[in-house]
C-alpha positions in Angstrom: -29.6 -12.7 6.2 -28.5 -15.2 3.6 -25.4 -14.3 1.6 -25.0 -15.5 -2.0 -21.6 -16.8 -3.2 -21.1 -13.6 -5.2 -21.7 -11.5 -2.1 -19.2 -13.5 -0.2 -16.6 -13.3 -3.0 -17.0 -9.5 -3.2 -16.6 -9.2 0.6 -13.5 -11.3 0.5 -12.1 -9.2 -2.3 -12.8 -6.0 -0.4 -11.0 -7.3 2.6 -8.0 -8.4 0.5 -7.8 -5.0 -1.2 -8.1 -3.2 2.1 -5.1 -5.2 3.4 -3.1 -4.4 0.3 -4.0 -0.7 0.7 -2.8 -0.6 4.3 0.5 -2.2 3.3 0.9 0.4 0.6 0.1 3.2 3.0 2.6 1.8 5.5 5.3 1.5 2.9 4.6 5.1 1.6 4.9 6.4 5.2 8.2 4.6 5.6 9.5 6.0 2.3 8.5 9.5 3.3 10.1 9.1 6.7 13.3 7.9 5.1 13.3 10.8 2.7 12.9 13.2 5.6 15.8 11.6 7.5 18.1 11.7 4.4 17.2 15.4 3.8 17.9 16.3 7.5 21.2 14.3 7.4 22.6 16.5 4.7 25.6 14.3 3.9 25.4 15.2 0.3 23.0 12.4 -0.4 20.1 13.4 -2.5 16.7 12.8 -0.8 14.1 10.8 -2.8 11.6 13.1 -4.6 7.9 12.7 -4.8 8.3 11.1 -8.2 10.8 8.6 -6.7 8.3 7.7 -4.0 5.5 7.3 -6.5 7.6 5.0 -8.7 8.6 3.0 -5.7 5.0 2.6 -4.6 4.0 1.4 -8.1 6.8 -1.2 -7.9 5.7 -2.1 -4.4 2.1 -2.6 -5.4 3.0 -5.1 -8.1 4.8 -7.4 -5.6 3.3 -10.4 -3.8 2.4 -10.0 -0.1 5.5 -11.8 1.0 7.7 -9.6 -1.1 5.9 -6.5 0.2 6.4 -7.7 3.8 10.1 -8.1 3.1 10.4 -4.6 1.7 8.5 -3.1 4.7 10.9 -4.9 7.0 13.9 -3.6 5.1 12.6 -0.1 5.1 12.0 -0.2 8.8 15.6 -1.4 9.3 17.0 1.3 7.1 15.1 3.9 9.1 16.2 2.4 12.4 19.8 2.5 11.3 19.5 6.0 10.0 18.1 7.2 13.3 21.2 5.9 15.2 23.5 8.9 15.8 
């Protein structure tokens, strides 16, 4: 099967979008996990709401891949620290 340049470009775009989507899903899961930990902690800190998480995901989606990776690492670290008793 011979692929045209347009087909190849569309395939590459689909792969790129899928990677971005998986990053966004991972970051969303981390945000929700952090919100759950804050809520369980109950130290008077207000847990992020659904609207807070949606705004954060919009901000995240506008960033470059390197900046997204950095935010994911920071979120993972915050969760790790929060889980330490």
